[in-house]
C-alpha positions in Angstrom: 0.9 -18.9 -71.9 -2.5 -17.4 -71.6 -2.9 -14.8 -68.8 -5.9 -12.8 -67.7 -5.1 -10.4 -64.9 -7.9 -8.5 -63.2 -7.4 -5.3 -61.3 -9.4 -2.5 -59.6 -11.2 -4.4 -56.9 -11.5 -3.0 -53.4 -13.7 -1.8 -50.6 -16.3 0.8 -51.4 -19.4 2.2 -49.7 -22.9 1.6 -51.0 -23.8 4.0 -53.8 -20.2 4.4 -54.9 -18.7 3.4 -58.2 -15.8 1.1 -59.1 -14.0 0.2 -62.3 -12.5 -3.2 -62.9 -10.0 -4.0 -65.7 -8.7 -7.2 -67.1 -5.5 -7.4 -69.1 -5.1 -10.3 -71.5 -1.9 -11.8 -72.9 -1.1 -15.0 -74.8 -4.3 -14.9 -76.9 -5.5 -13.1 -80.0 -7.7 -11.0 -77.8 -9.7 -9.3 -80.6 -11.4 -12.4 -81.7 -12.6 -13.6 -78.2 -15.9 -12.8 -76.6 -15.1 -11.5 -73.2 -17.2 -11.8 -70.1 -17.2 -10.8 -66.4 -18.6 -13.2 -63.9 -18.8 -12.9 -60.2 -19.1 -15.3 -57.3 -20.3 -14.4 -53.8 -19.6 -16.6 -50.8 -21.9 -19.6 -50.8 -23.3 -18.8 -54.1 -22.8 -20.0 -57.7 -20.8 -18.1 -60.2 -23.0 -15.8 -62.3 -22.5 -13.9 -65.5 -22.5 -10.1 -65.0 -21.7 -8.8 -68.5 -20.4 -9.9 -71.9 -19.0 -8.2 -74.9 -18.5 -9.6 -78.4 -15.4 -9.0 -80.5 -17.2 -6.3 -82.4 -18.4 -4.6 -79.3 -22.0 -5.6 -78.9 -22.9 -6.2 -75.2 -25.1 -8.3 -73.1 -25.8 -8.1 -69.4 -26.8 -10.6 -66.8 -29.3 -9.7 -64.1 -26.6 -8.3 -61.8 -25.3 -5.9 -64.4 -28.5 -4.6 -65.9 -28.7 -0.8 -65.7 -25.8 -0.2 -63.4 -22.8 -1.9 -65.0 -21.1 -1.1 -68.3 -18.7 -3.4 -70.1 -16.2 -2.2 -72.6 -13.2 -3.4 -74.4 -10.1 -2.0 -76.1 -8.8 -4.5 -78.6 -5.7 -2.4 -79.2 -4.7 -2.7 -75.5 -6.1 -6.2 -75.0 -8.2 -5.1 -72.1 -11.8 -5.4 -71.0 -13.3 -3.2 -68.4 -16.3 -3.2 -66.2 -17.6 0.1 -64.8 -19.9 -0.5 -61.8 -22.1 2.3 -60.5 -24.4 2.6 -57.6 -22.9 -0.4 -55.9 -24.9 -2.3 -53.3 -23.8 -4.7 -50.5 -25.2 -7.6 -52.6 -22.6 -6.8 -55.3 -19.9 -8.0 -52.9 -18.2 -10.9 -54.6 -15.0 -12.0 -56.4 -15.2 -10.8 -60.0 -13.6 -12.8 -62.7 -12.6 -12.1 -66.3 -13.4 -14.8 -68.8 -12.2 -15.2 -72.4 -14.7 -17.5 -74.1 -13.4 -20.1 -76.6 -16.7 -22.0 -77.3 -19.7 -22.7 -75.1 -18.6 -22.6 -71.5 -14.9 -23.3 -72.2 -12.3 -20.6 -72.1 -9.7 -18.9 -70.0 -10.3 -17.5 -66.5 -8.5 -14.8 -64.6 -7.6 -15.2 -60.9 -10.4 -12.9 -59.7 -10.5 -9.6 -57.9 -12.4 -9.0 -54.7 -15.1 -6.3 -54.6 -16.6 -5.5 -51.2 -19.4 -3.1 -50.7 -19.9 -2.1 -47.2 -20.5 0.9 -45.0 
């Protein structure tokens, strides 16, 4: 059974940092591209960051310059460090293990709220 479990969400003030983590089980983690998506209320889900099995990274518009994705293949985890958070970063953040194209496995999501 494949499981992706996100953790680390919460309430932070604008300008603060937050780290998310996703623990994977039931898959050969090291061969999967891993991604973070987010979805804000009333908006479509959008890609935040991606990391290839070898460690190369790619960022969507939300993640450019402020977010850093990393992975630990030995621990089957992928992380997202988010700095200088803004109210518009408020969303549910999802971990995604990509099989091919847009198919893969999703986590249940973790809420991030940025508010003063």
